N, C-alpha and C positions, 0 to 999 in steps of 0.2 A: 635488273642485272645487281648486280651490289662490290665492290671491292677489300676483299680475305684476303690476309697476311700468310705466304705462302711457306715463310723462313729463308735463311742469308741469300739461297740460290737463287731463287725465283723473287721471293722478296711482295710485289701487291698480283693479286692475282684476280681476275673477274669469274665470276660466280652468276651466272646468269640461271634463272631458276623458273620453269611454265607448273602454277598452282591452277583449281579445280579451287574457285574463287567458295561456290557451295556447300560444298563437304570438306575444304581444304586441303585437299589431297594433294601430298607433293608427283604430278606426272613424271618430269621429265629434269634430266638440269645438266648444264656443262659444263666444264671451271677450264679458264684456259689462259694463257699467259697478256691474254689484248681482251676488251673489250670492242671485237667487228661484231658483225652481222654473221659473219660463219655460225657463231661459235650459236648465237640465239638460235639461228634455223638446225643446226643439228641440236635442241634439247627442245623445241619445235617438236621437232622429225620422232623425237625419242621419247618427247608426252603423246604424239598421236600417233606410235605406232602400240606405246601400252598401252591405249583408251579400248584404240579399235581393231588392233593383230595389220598383220600386215596383210596385201590384199593378195589375191587371186589373179594369176594369169591371165589372161583377154581371150577368150576365143576368139578362132580364125578369122568365123567366116565373122566376126564384129563388124559395122560399116558406121562411119559416124558418117554427119550429115551437116 
């Protein structure tokens, strides 16, 4: 998470990046006015969707024990 200048209206914003350390590929990012856990969670969710795609719907007859 880093603080970046966003202009006179918002002043400082928090930039959250999720990178693959091996390939140095940027997988997800989020820019928010506050540095909170929701921004980090959103960046991580975006990265996981980018890497693995959306999950399909589970079958109706699926039983979890």
